[in-house]
N, C-alpha and C positions, 0 to 999 in steps of 0.2 A: 153540231151547233148547240151551244148551251141555251138554257131557257132565258138567260140574261140577254142574249142576242135577240131571241124571239120577243122578249118584252119590249124592246125599243124598236122592233121592226114592224112587220106586217100585222094586220088585224088577226090573222090566223095564229101568229106567234103570241100575241097578247092573250088570245083565247086559250092557248095551251097553258100559259102561266096561270090564268084564272082557274082553269080546270085543275091544275096541280094544287093550287091553293085550296080549292074546294075539297079535293080528295084528302089532303092533309088535315083540314079542319074536321072532316067527317071522322077520320081515324082518331084524331085527338078527342073529339066528343064521345066517341065510342069507348075509348080507353078510360076517360074520366067517369063515365057511367059504370064501367066494370069496376073501377076502383071504389066507387061509392057503394056498389052492391057488396063488394068484398068486406068493406068496413062494417056493414050491417050484420053479416054472418059471423056468429061465434059458435063454437062447438067444442068437441072433445080435443084432447091433445093432438091426436093424429090429424084431425081435420084442421086444427089451428096451424100445424106445420105446413099442410097443403095450401091453406089460405095465405100464409106468410110467403110461400114460394110464388103463389099467383100474384100477390101484391108486388113483389119484387120484379116479376116479369112485366107487369103492367107499367110500373114506374120506369123501367128501362125503356119500354116502348115509347112512353111519353117523352123521355129525354131524346130518343132518336127522332121523334116527330118534331120536337122543338129545334133540333139540329138541322132537320130538313127545311124547316121554315127559314132558318138562318142562311142555309145554302141557296134557297130561293131568292132571298134578298141580296146576297152577294154575287149571284150569277153563276154559282157552281152547281146548282141543283141539276140533276140529270147526268152529271159527269161522274164516271167511276173514280173513286179515291185511290184505286190500285193502279189502273192502267191509263187513266185520264181519257178514256174513250167514252162516248155517250152510252148511258145505260139504256137498253132497249125499252121503248115505250110500254111494251106489254109487261115488263117487269115492274115498271113504275105504276102501272094500273093496278097490279096485284099488291105490291108493297110500295106505296108512294114515298116512304121514308128510307128506301134502299140507299145505301152508301156506295155500293159496288155492283158491278155486273156479276152474273152468276159464276163465271170462271174465277174471278178474283175473290168472290165471297167463299167459294169452295176451297181455294188455296189458303184462305185465312183460317178456316176451321181446323 
């Protein structure tokens, strides 16, 4: 069952959607704080390369989080983009912006 079905269904389903939105917002706030901290730090050339790589990773995570918000809105959140099966709730608790189940994510690597 997608979260879209849960959103229009039972109170428990709406609660799951609300919790997913909260987890995503927490992830987004955390990444924005990280990005702000990385902007403040300036150092030598080696450190600058590391900071640039970290900024790139944080920006990529922010894009993934925004995409997860869009999936939440269109009803496809929680469904694997590879096999179209539900992503286990445990995976979404750990990585709320996951696009795929573990087996599909491993195949994509």
